[in-house]
DOKELUM-872415 format. One record per residue (C-alpha): residue number from 1; x, y, z negated. Coordinates in nm, 4 decimals, decimal comma. Layout:
N
NUM|X|Y|Z
...
This chain:
667
1|-5,4488|-2,1356|1,4480
2|-5,2042|-2,1309|1,1399
3|-5,2120|-1,8027|0,9411
4|-4,8875|-1,6264|0,8488
5|-4,8309|-1,3073|0,6530
6|-4,7794|-1,0159|0,8778
7|-4,6674|-0,6671|0,7985
8|-4,9314|-0,4154|0,9759
9|-4,7940|-0,0462|1,0092
10|-4,9808|0,2478|1,1388
11|-4,8483|0,5826|1,2237
12|-5,0120|0,7735|0,9356
13|-5,1709|0,7060|0,5939
14|-5,5025|0,7843|0,7109
15|-5,4901|0,5489|1,0117
16|-5,3621|0,2672|0,7593
17|-5,6622|0,3236|0,5389
18|-5,8967|0,2822|0,8184
19|-5,7138|-0,0244|0,9495
20|-5,7218|-0,1709|0,5969
21|-6,0951|-0,1213|0,5581
22|-6,1690|-0,2810|0,8973
23|-5,9634|-0,5862|0,8326
24|-6,0926|-0,6797|0,4779
25|-6,4507|-0,6697|0,5879
26|-6,6696|-0,9210|0,7718
27|-6,6966|-0,8166|1,1303
28|-6,5686|-0,4813|1,2958
29|-6,7100|-0,2806|1,5783
30|-6,3513|-0,1800|1,6858
31|-6,1452|-0,3521|1,9523
32|-5,8550|-0,5601|1,8198
33|-5,9904|-0,5985|1,4698
34|-6,0618|-0,9817|1,3914
35|-6,4436|-1,0443|1,3258
36|-6,3642|-1,2193|1,0101
37|-6,2517|-1,1048|0,6694
38|-5,8698|-1,0895|0,6449
39|-5,6966|-1,1475|0,3137
40|-5,4778|-0,8497|0,2193
41|-5,1811|-0,9910|0,0268
42|-5,0126|-0,6679|-0,0521
43|-5,1572|-0,3256|-0,0054
44|-4,8177|-0,1600|-0,0706
45|-4,9484|0,1292|-0,2324
46|-4,5912|0,2710|-0,2720
47|-4,5752|0,2797|0,1040
48|-4,9022|0,4376|0,2401
49|-4,8627|0,3274|0,5960
50|-4,8192|-0,0541|0,5714
51|-4,9469|-0,3651|0,4115
52|-4,9262|-0,7361|0,4224
53|-5,2107|-0,9392|0,5905
54|-5,2765|-1,3016|0,6591
55|-5,3174|-1,3377|1,0387
56|-5,3100|-1,5911|1,3193
57|-5,0519|-1,4993|1,5907
58|-5,3561|-1,4205|1,8260
59|-5,4871|-1,1651|1,5836
60|-5,1536|-1,0148|1,5404
61|-5,1222|-0,9841|1,9149
62|-5,4604|-0,8120|1,9424
63|-5,3871|-0,5653|1,6630
64|-5,0448|-0,4561|1,8345
65|-5,2443|-0,3513|2,1320
66|-5,4278|-0,0845|1,9454
67|-5,2969|0,2828|1,9690
68|-5,2925|0,3541|1,5944
69|-5,0684|0,0469|1,5178
70|-4,7071|0,1232|1,4823
71|-4,6136|-0,2508|1,4604
72|-4,7230|-0,5791|1,3350
73|-4,4400|-0,8202|1,2383
74|-4,3883|-1,1162|1,0164
75|-4,3446|-0,9947|0,6538
76|-3,9876|-1,0618|0,5433
77|-4,0858|-1,1454|0,1810
78|-4,3059|-1,4408|0,3103
79|-4,0849|-1,5503|0,6159
80|-3,7256|-1,5624|0,4973
81|-3,6507|-1,8707|0,6913
82|-3,7155|-1,6713|1,0045
83|-3,4961|-1,3752|0,9052
84|-3,2167|-1,5701|0,7351
85|-2,8888|-1,5012|0,8616
86|-2,5310|-1,5790|0,7530
87|-2,4562|-1,3237|0,4749
88|-2,1005|-1,2757|0,6064
89|-2,2425|-1,1296|0,9118
90|-2,4085|-0,8601|0,7397
91|-2,1193|-0,7182|0,5497
92|-1,9007|-0,4156|0,6563
93|-1,6049|-0,6528|0,6347
94|-1,2847|-0,5313|0,8431
95|-1,2152|-0,7923|1,0897
96|-0,8708|-0,9425|1,1510
97|-0,6782|-0,8344|1,4624
98|-0,3795|-1,0293|1,6227
99|-0,0744|-0,8267|1,6015
100|0,0699|-0,9623|1,9406
101|-0,0510|-1,1175|2,2455
102|0,1598|-1,4294|2,1891
103|0,2930|-1,6420|1,9094
104|0,5971|-1,5385|1,7199
105|0,8493|-1,7176|1,4990
106|0,8129|-1,6814|1,1234
107|1,1058|-1,7864|0,8811
108|1,0643|-1,8814|0,5160
109|1,4546|-1,9202|0,4979
110|1,6521|-1,8245|0,7956
111|2,0044|-1,9098|0,6954
112|2,1533|-2,1320|0,9424
113|1,8441|-2,1620|1,1391
114|1,8269|-1,8242|1,3266
115|2,0187|-1,8473|1,6539
116|2,3432|-1,6583|1,6672
117|2,2582|-1,5326|2,0304
118|1,8778|-1,4812|2,0294
119|1,6748|-1,5262|2,3317
120|1,3227|-1,4074|2,4081
121|1,1747|-1,6745|2,1717
122|1,3142|-1,4692|1,8958
123|1,1174|-1,1540|2,0039
124|0,9109|-1,0183|1,7230
125|1,0339|-1,2756|1,4896
126|0,9890|-1,1919|1,1244
127|1,0410|-1,3520|0,7797
128|0,7459|-1,4952|0,5861
129|0,5985|-1,1557|0,4658
130|0,3521|-1,1273|0,7509
131|0,2470|-1,4788|0,7981
132|0,2537|-1,5830|0,4396
133|0,0754|-1,2865|0,2874
134|-0,2026|-1,2942|0,5430
135|-0,3610|-1,5790|0,3395
136|-0,4155|-1,7151|-0,0033
137|-0,2018|-2,0306|0,0146
138|0,1541|-2,0555|0,1622
139|0,1377|-2,2089|0,5136
140|0,4713|-2,3742|0,4405
141|0,3115|-2,5813|0,1541
142|0,4406|-2,9493|0,1820
143|0,6925|-2,8516|0,4485
144|1,0653|-2,7655|0,4476
145|1,1476|-2,4049|0,3636
146|1,3609|-2,4179|0,6699
147|1,0595|-2,4826|0,8922
148|1,0104|-2,2110|1,1525
149|0,6269|-2,1631|1,2042
150|0,4707|-1,9839|1,4919
151|0,1612|-1,7604|1,4555
152|0,0166|-1,4349|1,6234
153|0,0158|-1,2840|1,2526
154|-0,3315|-1,1345|1,2288
155|-0,3954|-0,8580|0,9856
156|-0,6996|-0,6295|0,9213
157|-0,5094|-0,2919|0,8949
158|-0,2019|-0,1338|1,0225
159|-0,1646|0,1804|0,7885
160|-0,3130|0,4019|1,0292
161|-0,3843|0,7570|0,8833
162|-0,1979|0,6848|0,5631
163|0,1287|0,8705|0,4750
164|0,3873|0,6184|0,3686
165|0,6949|0,7370|0,1953
166|1,0148|0,5377|0,1399
167|1,2144|0,6898|-0,1274
168|1,5704|0,5281|-0,1198
169|1,9174|0,6155|-0,0151
170|2,0201|0,6403|0,3426
171|1,7616|0,5229|0,6191
172|1,8819|0,4892|0,9679
173|1,5808|0,5817|1,1716
174|1,7553|0,5212|1,4796
175|1,7134|0,1413|1,4499
176|1,4976|-0,0186|1,7034
177|1,2430|-0,0996|1,4427
178|1,1614|0,2723|1,4388
179|1,2028|0,3690|1,7971
180|0,9909|0,3947|2,1247
181|1,1397|0,2890|2,4672
182|1,3133|-0,0258|2,3052
183|1,4410|-0,2667|2,5817
184|1,2707|-0,6023|2,5691
185|1,0307|-0,4956|2,3133
186|0,6802|-0,5936|2,2696
187|0,4770|-0,3526|2,0703
188|0,1786|-0,4583|1,8419
189|-0,1449|-0,4338|2,0558
190|-0,2737|-0,1234|1,8836
191|0,0552|0,0334|1,8089
192|0,0467|0,4159|1,7889
193|0,3669|0,5890|1,9535
194|0,5429|0,8873|1,7969
195|0,5460|1,0556|1,4559
196|0,3259|1,2999|1,2854
197|0,4854|1,5931|1,4308
198|0,5315|1,4706|1,8034
199|0,1650|1,3425|1,8037
200|0,0369|1,6774|1,6931
201|0,2306|1,8708|1,9449
202|0,1693|1,6211|2,2180
203|0,5629|1,5767|2,2748
204|0,5789|1,2097|2,2286
205|0,8390|1,0810|2,4741
206|0,9584|0,7350|2,5786
207|1,2553|0,7741|2,3297
208|1,0784|0,9141|2,0369
209|1,1530|0,7971|1,6891
210|0,8539|0,7107|1,4782
211|0,9832|0,8288|1,1474
212|1,0271|1,1682|0,9999
213|1,2304|1,2975|0,6976
214|0,9901|1,4463|0,4445
215|1,2288|1,7002|0,2997
216|1,3446|1,8452|0,6394
217|1,0418|1,7813|0,8610
218|0,7279|1,7942|0,6574
219|0,7487|2,1690|0,6010
220|0,6435|2,2135|0,9685
221|0,3477|1,9772|0,9068
222|0,2423|2,1527|0,5977
223|0,2928|2,5078|0,7238
224|0,2867|2,5367|1,1014
225|0,1785|2,9026|1,0905
226|0,5351|3,0003|0,9426
227|0,7300|2,7963|1,1906
228|0,5247|2,8894|1,4971
229|0,5464|3,2602|1,4140
230|0,9259|3,2434|1,5061
231|0,9944|2,9201|1,7063
232|1,3171|3,0481|1,8378
233|1,4871|3,0718|1,5032
234|1,2795|2,8501|1,2958
235|1,2273|2,5414|1,5163
236|1,4672|2,3060|1,7126
237|1,4469|1,9813|1,8938
238|1,5674|1,6811|1,7223
239|1,7767|1,4117|1,9062
240|1,4774|1,2058|1,9930
241|1,2848|1,5071|2,1313
242|1,0666|1,5751|1,8508
243|1,0170|1,9579|1,7542
244|1,1226|1,9994|1,4006
245|1,2335|2,2836|1,1661
246|1,5729|2,4195|1,1467
247|1,7285|2,2512|0,8552
248|1,8372|2,5831|0,6818
249|1,4746|2,7208|0,7449
250|1,3190|2,3868|0,5961
251|1,5468|2,4092|0,2914
252|1,4530|2,7771|0,2479
253|1,0944|2,6770|0,2753
254|1,1122|2,4658|-0,0061
255|1,3118|2,6983|-0,2160
256|1,0779|3,0048|-0,2285
257|0,7588|3,1530|-0,1075
258|0,9475|3,4032|0,0772
259|1,0210|3,1366|0,3283
260|0,6585|3,0300|0,3908
261|0,3569|3,1882|0,5509
262|0,1627|3,4337|0,3326
263|-0,1519|3,2235|0,3346
264|0,0332|2,9074|0,2114
265|-0,0148|2,8373|-0,1698
266|0,2799|2,9589|-0,3831
267|0,3994|2,6541|-0,5621
268|0,7356|2,8049|-0,6809
269|1,0366|2,6326|-0,5508
270|1,2364|2,3184|-0,5196
271|1,6106|2,3560|-0,4400
272|1,7375|2,1244|-0,1648
273|2,1282|2,1188|-0,1526
274|2,2927|2,2001|0,1746
275|2,4508|1,8584|0,1818
276|2,0993|1,7010|0,2757
277|2,1030|1,7130|0,6333
278|1,9280|1,4742|0,8969
279|2,2485|1,3113|1,0153
280|2,3583|1,2643|0,6671
281|2,0432|1,1196|0,5366
282|1,8901|0,9538|0,8456
283|2,1657|0,9338|1,1088
284|2,0552|0,9499|1,4818
285|2,0757|0,7439|1,8067
286|2,4423|0,7727|1,7900
287|2,5391|0,7906|1,4090
288|2,4531|0,6235|1,0961
289|2,3572|0,7940|0,7458
290|2,6715|0,9073|0,5601
291|2,5982|0,7063|0,2408
292|2,4004|0,3898|0,2069
293|2,1717|0,1874|0,4396
294|1,9438|0,0160|0,1596
295|1,6807|0,2616|0,2743
296|1,6846|0,1192|0,6219
297|1,6037|-0,2307|0,5033
298|1,3285|-0,1011|0,2800
299|1,1784|0,1182|0,5611
300|1,1644|-0,1749|0,8143
301|0,9870|-0,4027|0,5523
302|0,7405|-0,1218|0,4877
303|0,6502|0,0087|0,8344
304|0,8892|-0,1453|1,0873
305|0,7480|-0,2515|1,4260
306|0,8071|-0,6125|1,3694
307|0,8846|-0,6427|0,9906
308|0,6521|-0,4126|0,8034
309|0,2677|-0,4409|0,7499
310|0,2051|-0,0706|0,7952
311|0,3436|-0,0185|1,1560
312|0,0821|0,2542|1,2320
313|0,1383|0,4609|0,9209
314|0,2600|0,8242|0,9154
315|0,6232|0,7160|0,8371
316|0,8323|0,9210|0,6093
317|1,1658|0,8706|0,4438
318|1,3412|1,0565|0,1624
319|1,7067|1,0218|0,0501
320|1,6302|1,0246|-0,3142
321|1,9784|0,9117|-0,4740
322|2,2670|0,8758|-0,2279
323|2,5545|1,1069|-0,2776
324|2,3805|1,3757|-0,0747
325|2,0113|1,2531|-0,2055
326|1,7934|1,5148|-0,3683
327|1,7662|1,3066|-0,6879
328|1,4678|1,1704|-0,8737
329|1,3126|1,4823|-1,0249
330|1,3290|1,6816|-0,7226
331|1,2024|1,3717|-0,5300
332|0,8851|1,3338|-0,7282
333|0,8201|1,7098|-0,6973
334|0,8656|1,7029|-0,3064
335|0,5878|1,4141|-0,2769
336|0,3653|1,5717|-0,5114
337|0,3781|1,8961|-0,3310
338|0,3523|1,7325|0,0032
339|0,0420|1,5202|-0,1030
340|-0,1260|1,8370|-0,2797
341|-0,0910|2,0711|0,0136
342|-0,1189|1,8395|0,3243
343|-0,3767|1,9280|0,5696
344|-0,7268|1,7613|0,5869
345|-0,7699|1,4799|0,8351
346|-1,0510|1,6048|1,0482
347|-1,1765|1,2570|1,1185
348|-1,2825|1,1817|0,7834
349|-1,2887|1,5239|0,6195
350|-1,0270|1,4276|0,3517
351|-0,6525|1,4218|0,3027
352|-0,4777|1,1155|0,4136
353|-0,3707|0,8920|0,1223
354|-0,0259|0,8959|0,0265
355|0,1776|0,5803|-0,0959
356|0,5447|0,5424|-0,1856
357|0,7834|0,2400|-0,1800
358|1,0578|0,2651|-0,4493
359|1,3145|-0,0238|-0,4578
360|1,5487|0,1171|-0,7123
361|1,5522|0,1582|-1,0956
362|1,7529|0,2490|-1,3871
363|1,9101|-0,0151|-1,6174
364|2,2402|-0,0789|-1,8041
365|2,4090|-0,3422|-2,0103
366|2,2410|-0,3667|-2,3571
367|2,4310|-0,3643|-2,7009
368|2,6841|-0,6555|-2,6888
369|2,6649|-0,7160|-3,0723
370|2,4255|-0,5997|-3,3642
371|2,0737|-0,6706|-3,4250
372|1,7822|-0,7806|-3,2134
373|1,4459|-0,6741|-3,3648
374|1,1837|-0,9362|-3,2380
375|0,8204|-0,8393|-3,3653
376|0,9504|-0,6608|-3,6655
377|1,2199|-0,9094|-3,7572
378|1,5929|-0,8419|-3,7118
379|1,8131|-1,1153|-3,5791
380|2,1953|-1,0578|-3,5810
381|2,4164|-1,1486|-3,3041
382|2,8019|-1,1011|-3,2390
383|2,8357|-1,1705|-2,8743
384|2,5955|-1,1957|-2,5775
385|2,6273|-1,5551|-2,5771
386|2,4852|-1,5782|-2,9358
387|2,2098|-1,3085|-2,8597
388|1,8410|-1,4481|-2,8839
389|1,7398|-1,6283|-2,5552
390|1,4695|-1,3677|-2,4879
391|1,7586|-1,0989|-2,4624
392|2,0218|-1,3230|-2,3188
393|1,8191|-1,4308|-2,0052
394|1,9018|-1,0915|-1,8484
395|2,2920|-1,1833|-1,8343
396|2,2218|-1,5420|-1,7451
397|1,9513|-1,5079|-1,4895
398|1,9583|-1,1509|-1,4040
399|2,2453|-0,9207|-1,3456
400|2,3413|-0,8630|-1,7013
401|2,1632|-0,5432|-1,7361
402|1,8241|-0,4373|-1,9044
403|1,5735|-0,1432|-1,8534
404|1,5109|0,0608|-2,1643
405|1,2289|0,2802|-2,2221
406|1,3108|0,6513|-2,1208
407|1,2596|0,9359|-2,3799
408|1,0612|1,2418|-2,2731
409|1,2575|1,4363|-2,0199
410|1,2360|1,5845|-1,6857
411|1,2202|1,2580|-1,4907
412|0,9152|1,1414|-1,6855
413|0,7384|1,4871|-1,6598
414|0,7679|1,4932|-1,2824
415|0,6707|1,1482|-1,2600
416|0,3460|1,2077|-1,4590
417|0,2651|1,5187|-1,2372
418|0,3341|1,2815|-0,9173
419|0,0831|1,0260|-1,0598
420|-0,1703|1,2885|-1,1693
421|-0,1492|1,4342|-0,8049
422|-0,2888|1,1170|-0,6580
423|0,0279|0,9653|-0,4960
424|0,0147|0,5818|-0,5234
425|0,3705|0,4766|-0,6525
426|0,4923|0,1174|-0,5946
427|0,7993|-0,0028|-0,7717
428|1,0195|-0,2864|-0,7612
429|1,0017|-0,4719|-1,1024
430|1,3797|-0,5175|-1,1193
431|1,6255|-0,8098|-1,0880
432|1,7064|-0,8481|-1,4470
433|1,4804|-1,1406|-1,5235
434|1,3452|-0,9357|-1,8196
435|0,9974|-0,9507|-1,9450
436|0,7991|-0,6372|-1,9142
437|0,4908|-0,6111|-2,1403
438|0,1971|-0,3608|-2,2137
439|0,1393|-0,1814|-2,5414
440|-0,1003|-0,4552|-2,6601
441|0,1567|-0,7301|-2,6415
442|0,3643|-0,8308|-2,9585
443|0,7068|-0,7980|-2,7830
444|0,6358|-0,4245|-2,6662
445|0,8196|-0,2780|-2,9634
446|1,1192|-0,5366|-2,9375
447|1,4616|-0,3458|-2,9403
448|1,8359|-0,3777|-3,0196
449|2,0200|-0,1646|-3,2631
450|2,3620|-0,1322|-3,4433
451|2,2026|-0,1617|-3,7808
452|1,9173|-0,3476|-3,9522
453|1,6074|-0,2103|-4,0852
454|1,5360|0,0636|-3,7935
455|1,2235|0,0970|-3,5960
456|1,2217|0,1260|-3,2202
457|1,1564|0,4926|-3,2098
458|1,4811|0,5446|-3,4271
459|1,7048|0,3923|-3,1581
460|1,8927|0,5437|-2,8791
461|2,0547|0,4124|-2,5655
462|2,1996|0,5625|-2,2545
463|2,0850|0,4588|-1,9048
464|2,2652|0,5186|-1,5677
465|2,3634|0,8777|-1,5282
466|2,3469|0,9596|-1,8937
467|1,9648|0,9488|-1,9196
468|1,8395|0,9042|-2,2792
469|1,6346|0,6072|-2,3791
470|1,5120|0,4170|-2,6510
471|1,6825|0,0688|-2,7060
472|1,3613|-0,1254|-2,6326
473|1,3943|-0,4597|-2,4233
474|1,0554|-0,5656|-2,3209
475|0,8917|-0,2475|-2,1863
476|0,8954|-0,1265|-1,8142
477|1,1905|0,1182|-1,7677
478|1,2328|0,4130|-1,5159
479|1,0523|0,4507|-1,2711
480|0,8237|0,1727|-1,3837
481|0,7019|0,3503|-1,6710
482|0,6125|0,6871|-1,5128
483|0,2728|0,8036|-1,5931
484|0,2119|0,5437|-1,8724
485|0,1133|0,4029|-2,0815
486|-0,2282|0,5377|-2,0409
487|-0,5110|0,5377|-2,3145
488|-0,6061|0,1982|-2,2014
489|-0,2557|0,0649|-2,2115
490|-0,1867|0,0559|-1,8440
491|0,1105|0,1737|-1,6385
492|0,0019|0,3409|-1,3192
493|0,3016|0,2250|-1,1205
494|0,2196|-0,0737|-0,8904
495|0,5032|-0,2982|-1,0374
496|0,5953|-0,5893|-0,7758
497|0,7882|-0,9003|-0,8710
498|1,0013|-1,1216|-0,6415
499|0,9033|-1,4498|-0,4627
500|1,1779|-1,7007|-0,4000
501|1,2515|-1,8695|-0,0576
502|1,3683|-2,2006|-0,2303
503|1,1050|-2,4182|-0,3537
504|1,0189|-2,7841|-0,4264
505|0,7586|-2,9690|-0,2369
506|0,6339|-2,6448|-0,0870
507|0,5096|-2,5050|-0,4149
508|0,6297|-2,1466|-0,4649
509|0,7883|-1,9847|-0,7643
510|0,9252|-1,6434|-0,8628
511|1,2851|-1,5736|-0,7803
512|1,5100|-1,6569|-1,0599
513|1,6247|-1,3079|-1,1213
514|1,2822|-1,1163|-1,0865
515|1,1513|-0,9603|-1,3741
516|0,8152|-1,0824|-1,4960
517|0,5563|-1,0404|-1,7845
518|0,2286|-0,8933|-1,8233
519|0,3167|-0,5416|-1,6864
520|0,4305|-0,6950|-1,3499
521|0,1065|-0,6760|-1,1341
522|0,1840|-0,9263|-0,8697
523|0,4672|-1,1076|-0,6591
524|0,5666|-1,0742|-0,3036
525|0,7683|-1,2195|-0,0401
526|1,1187|-1,0927|-0,1148
527|1,4046|-1,3810|-0,1252
528|1,5261|-1,4401|0,2321
529|1,3523|-1,1729|0,4145
530|1,4644|-1,0414|0,7617
531|1,5086|-0,6565|0,7524
532|1,6571|-0,3992|0,9815
533|2,0364|-0,3038|0,9452
534|2,2944|-0,1227|1,1617
535|2,5259|-0,4025|1,1188
536|2,7018|-0,2859|0,8143
537|2,4924|-0,4390|0,5228
538|2,5357|-0,7953|0,4129
539|2,5213|-1,0838|0,6559
540|2,3682|-0,9100|0,9636
541|2,2577|-1,1223|1,2631
542|2,1772|-0,9990|1,6129
543|1,8319|-0,9539|1,7637
544|1,6775|-0,9850|2,1071
545|1,5523|-0,6275|2,1343
546|1,8364|-0,4335|2,0040
547|1,8848|-0,1220|2,2359
548|1,7034|0,1718|2,4057
549|1,8153|0,4536|2,6356
550|2,0428|0,7061|2,4849
551|2,1499|0,4747|2,1675
552|2,4885|0,3898|2,1208
553|2,4643|0,1623|1,8205
554|2,3473|-0,1970|1,8410
555|2,0508|-0,2624|1,6105
556|2,0730|-0,5803|1,4138
557|1,8809|-0,7670|1,1393
558|2,0056|-0,8771|0,8086
559|1,9307|-1,1116|0,5164
560|1,7679|-0,8968|0,2625
561|1,6404|-1,0107|-0,0996
562|1,5590|-0,8986|-0,4456
563|1,2632|-0,7216|-0,5785
564|1,4111|-0,4568|-0,3538
565|1,2459|-0,6552|-0,0456
566|0,9137|-0,7380|-0,2583
567|0,8595|-0,3745|-0,3199
568|0,8303|-0,2341|0,0462
569|0,6559|-0,5529|0,1770
570|0,3934|-0,4925|-0,0920
571|0,3673|-0,1175|-0,0263
572|0,3324|-0,1602|0,3474
573|0,0460|-0,4294|0,2803
574|-0,1408|-0,1947|0,0405
575|-0,1144|0,0830|0,2856
576|-0,3164|-0,1221|0,5262
577|-0,5854|-0,1472|0,2381
578|-0,5723|0,2173|0,1974
579|-0,6507|0,2682|0,5637
580|-0,9992|0,1411|0,5006
581|-1,0290|0,2501|0,1542
582|-0,9024|0,6253|0,1711
583|-1,0520|0,7190|-0,1810
584|-0,8699|0,4533|-0,3697
585|-0,6200|0,5465|-0,6527
586|-0,3868|0,3448|-0,8454
587|-0,6442|0,1966|-1,0570
588|-0,8356|0,0765|-0,7633
589|-0,5220|-0,0893|-0,6336
590|-0,4543|-0,2722|-0,9620
591|-0,8282|-0,3755|-0,9637
592|-0,7852|-0,5053|-0,6234
593|-0,4978|-0,7123|-0,7284
594|-0,6586|-0,8390|-1,0541
595|-1,0012|-0,9277|-0,9537
596|-1,0022|-0,9762|-0,5679
597|-0,6901|-1,1825|-0,5239
598|-0,7134|-1,5470|-0,6509
599|-0,4291|-1,6391|-0,8936
600|-0,2174|-1,9342|-0,7712
601|-0,2768|-2,2899|-0,9281
602|0,0090|-2,4984|-1,0609
603|-0,0094|-2,7023|-0,7576
604|0,0995|-2,4144|-0,5337
605|0,3000|-2,2071|-0,7844
606|0,5387|-2,3790|-1,0203
607|0,7099|-2,2771|-1,3396
608|0,6148|-2,1956|-1,7020
609|0,3883|-1,8996|-1,7604
610|0,4514|-1,8398|-2,1433
611|0,6105|-1,6116|-2,3806
612|0,6960|-1,8038|-2,6967
613|0,6663|-1,6704|-3,0466
614|1,0429|-1,7316|-3,1200
615|1,2929|-1,5118|-2,9560
616|1,5423|-1,7992|-2,9707
617|1,3296|-2,0486|-2,7917
618|1,5381|-2,2137|-2,5229
619|1,2563|-2,1963|-2,2730
620|1,3129|-1,8207|-2,2167
621|1,5980|-1,9298|-2,0014
622|1,3685|-2,1047|-1,7592
623|1,4248|-1,9027|-1,4269
624|1,0796|-1,9740|-1,2986
625|0,8956|-1,8615|-1,6132
626|0,6694|-1,5753|-1,5480
627|0,6635|-1,5006|-1,9097
628|0,2890|-1,3838|-1,9465
629|0,2566|-1,2414|-1,5804
630|-0,0532|-1,3499|-1,3981
631|0,0478|-1,5945|-1,1151
632|-0,0728|-1,3584|-0,8458
633|0,0887|-1,3611|-0,5047
634|-0,0192|-1,0570|-0,2999
635|-0,2021|-1,1405|0,0177
636|-0,4676|-0,9826|0,2387
637|-0,8169|-1,0867|0,1441
638|-1,1432|-1,0109|0,3242
639|-1,2580|-0,6629|0,2235
640|-1,4902|-0,4056|0,3295
641|-1,4230|-0,0555|0,4552
642|-1,5421|0,2159|0,2123
643|-1,4443|0,4994|0,4465
644|-1,7393|0,7496|0,5554
645|-1,6758|0,9351|0,8731
646|-1,8600|1,2591|0,8664
647|-2,1070|1,3324|1,1312
648|-2,0061|1,6511|1,3276
649|-2,2386|1,9263|1,2901
650|-2,3217|2,1825|1,5523
651|-2,5020|2,5224|1,5638
652|-2,8278|2,4500|1,7521
653|-2,9740|2,7997|1,7554
654|-2,8664|3,1734|1,7693
655|-2,7364|3,2993|1,4521
656|-2,7884|3,6775|1,3762
657|-2,5539|3,8572|1,1202
658|-2,6657|4,1974|0,9689
659|-2,4314|4,4008|0,7620
660|-2,0599|4,3917|0,6907
661|-2,0107|4,0010|0,7448
662|-1,6992|3,8522|0,8881
663|-1,6716|3,4800|0,9806
664|-1,3075|3,2955|1,0083
665|-1,2644|2,9609|1,1457
666|-0,9543|2,7514|1,0401
667|-0,8594|2,4063|1,1705
């Protein structure tokens, strides 16, 4: 019979030495030991209980019958053809799951395509952010951008156990995208009903809203002891059935330690204006927010039931900048405090990650005449139309405004602290067609000024709201700059540019207005998205599942674009990655984007990708120019889960305590 190499193992080292000696000698008195001398290919001295021997199949069978043998098996080193498996089957890769039980309609551009009176065929429709970003290459390649593609929209994560915060203006959380009990709705197969408070208290009802306001509702999540100590005065039932803090009590909780439980860490206070109310900031089943609905669109593209990637996230909204909003320094402080003091998730033994979507930014018109300093050389100009092309592109392809680099002030301090606390901040690049660079780029110190001979740090310009900034023209502005630049010349904000829904021959390109340049991390679906609206924003369109019991306002969708759309789309998708990589910080996210996602080739992504030495090169006016940004479109690649779930420990014997010892248990 043919000999093969077998690993022979015993139950103890002494037994192995005996078996080894029997096998390598001629003849043996013991049963099961071959009579011939067996070649020992590897004594495996590092092991002590196993070695590799050349045996026939019959000899291996006889050895296995001995009581001192643990096992006899083909040695893997010499029999790899036997053990060889598909490497992909051995990884801890997170599998894809279909979102719905049936196919849905996916629109690249729905203008003039979507039915005015939608039927059941329009149920769970979405724009291309789900189908497109589930794969490296666009499925619309070579097709018309008005083609409607059907798919079940598979994805690997849903944002479960991740706190996702949409900081914007008013967010109507009574829209069907955020509600349970929606008529005609089909929820994703693994949809988790309710919000962070209703799930904790077991009060999820058929009409529960799945979104909470971080300012007014999170104090009960962070410090339940305080509110449960006097529920009659400190708690109330929200319009959807969720038990939440009384608004005045929530504001007092943020303001001072006197409004919190004695065991809760004293973080000082954050003043919340009395104008900030649930109805004003978020509306209800019968009313809309008092100022703005931009947050509604952004929230739906982040964690909406049909429009967002992170539909199972812990969903939070904050009115940061409407007329009743808390404003940006306080917005950063609230998120930082929330992330710092949130409870431990007992499933993992760690706090849930926090990620924030921010579709807003400061910018203003640059100087209309003066000097433009390009890489140390001043260029004079008298009007916008005679300004250097690298500067003029903002007024030609963008909205005429530019971001300027903020000087040290409270906004930046609060932003730095937010980044340092571990919150992952995703920001819209901006709609100014402006190049954003990092400190290692020759355009980083470009600026405009009224006189010649100045340096960038001698300049000053006033942004929206009177914020003081340097007159730089090629740096990230606020909030894109918060936390940076770091010592290794990075900006911690995940900066997202916009993809266009118009293309030639199926090859994609950036939206003409989108900011670009090396500081922009990637591009995401933006132009032509379908987002939620109460019917008061832009060109709204009806939807098939538009109502629920107790709701008096018909929910509708809307055409939504800009980097305002790209940012929440990207934030929602990144949240699904954090679900399986809970320890990730902003560096890990940027590393995923830069090293895991394949850049697009020119076949699939058109346009220039250069920044020219001359400030007056006409090619700066090319609306598809990436200006040095990597041609990276954010999409979901295969990845492994790095989450370790702790094994519960139990006391398995009696514990005797002596002396003055107290044990306290806290959930």
